[in-house]
N, C-alpha and C positions, 0 to 999 in steps of 0.2 A: 085295850092291848095294842091295837094298831097305832095308836097315838104314840106309844113308846118304842115302836119298832125302828123308826128312823133315828132317834137319838141313841138307842142302844147299838145300832149298826155303826153309827158315826164313832161312838166310844170304842167299839171293838176295832174299828179301822185305825183310829188314832193310837190305841194301845199297841196294835201289831206294828204300826209304823215306828213308834217310839222304841219298841223292843228291837226291831231290825236295825234301826239307826244306832242304837247303843251297841249292839253286837258288831256293827261295821266300824264304829269310831273308837271303841275302847282299846283295842290292841295298839293302835297308833299313839293314843294318849299315854298308855302304860309305857311304851317304848321311849317316848319323848322324856317322860319323867325319869325313866331308868338311865337314859343317856345323860341327863343333867346330873343325876345322883352319882353316876360313875365319874363324870368330869370333876365334880366336887370332891370325890374321894381320891382324885389324882390319877385316874385311868387315862393314859395318854391317847391322843388321836393319832392313828397310824403308827403305833408302836406298842409292843406287848409290855404290859406293866406287871412287874414281879409282885406276887401277892405275899400277904402274911399268912401264916398258918391259921386255919379256920378254928375258931373257938366260939363258944356260945356268946361271949362278949363282943366278938367282932362281927356278928351277924345281925343286921338291922331289919331285914325283910325276909329273905328266904334262907332257910337253914341249909347251908352247903355241907357236903360230906367232909368230916375231919380226916378221912383217909385219902383225900385227893389234893394235889397241888393244882391250883388254877392260875392261868395267866390270861388276861383280857386285853383286847385291842379294839378300840372303837374305830369305825371307818366312815368316811364321807367321800363318795364317788361322784359328787354333783358337778364337778368341773369337767368340761368336755375333754375326752382323751385320757382321763385318769384311769390308772390300773393299780391294784394293790398286789405287791409281791409278798408272798408268805413262805416261811420256812418253819417247820417244826423240827427242833433238834432231835438227835438220836436219844432213845430211851429204851432200855431192855425189857421193860414191863408194859403194862397197859398204858396207852396214851391215845387221845383223840383230838381232832381239830374240828370244832363245831361252828357253824355259821348261822347267825340269827339276823333276820331282816328287820326293817323298820316297823313291821306289824307283829313282832315277837315270834314269828315262825322260824323254826329250825329248818332251813332249806337244803342243807348239806352237812354231812358229818363224814370225816375221813378217819379211819382207825389206823393208828401208827403200826409200822412193821418192825420197829426196833431201829431202823435207820433214819437218818435225816431225810425229810421229805419236803418238797417244794411244790407250790401251786400258785396260780395267779387268780385274783378275783377281778372280774370285769363288771362294768356298770350295766344297769338294766338296758335291754335292747341290743346288747352286743351279740355278734354271731358266735356260736359255740366254737371253741378251739381246744385242741388236745392240751392237757395240763392246765386247764383253766375252768373256773366255775363262774357262771353269770349270776350276779346278785339280782333279786327281784325288785329291790329298792335301792336308792342311792346311799342310805345310811343304815348302819347296823352295828353289830358286835360279833367279834370272833373270840372263841374260847378254846384254850388248850387245857386239857385235863390229863394229869399223870397220877398213876397210883403211887401214893407216898404215905403209907399207914403210920409211920413213926417219924420222930424228929430227924433221925439219920437219913432216912429215905427222902424226907422233905428237903433237906439240905442238898442231897444229891440231885433231886429233881430241879432245885433252884440253880444248881450248877449246869445241868443240862439245858435249862431255860435260857442260859446266856447265848445259846446258838439259835434261839427262836428269832424270827424276823417278821415284822409287819411294816412295810415301807410303801408309801405312795410314790408312784411314778406318773408324772404328767407329761403329755405330748407337747 
């Protein structure tokens, strides 16, 4: 039995290390693939992309809610001094602005109040400022959700989406 103790301990150590490495690396790999897929689907960098209404045919990976209007903006704050100006247009019903970093983490979500709302997204390491959110990674995705349970509300949400803004400002 003693003869097997060393190899079994080495196997357990390697298994634990492989598991930890997988847990550490997987979110970044997933987000990189998601960013590539979004780019291929035409989701712009530093601009909200107007979506199509969700249907079973339009969903390739995750089943989004057909009752929501979604607008996406990919961002890249890797250039020194870059800041992202964001505005979520007015919407009288439920809406939110959600921020996802390069590790797939939702690091901030703002619920709309019905009025147009603005915020700035700062690169990692920036000092906290009023009206600004600091991103934990240089790249990520921003998502606006609006309650739009039928075609008429979806069209109205798309109209409200014309006031949305996702724009890079460089120093």
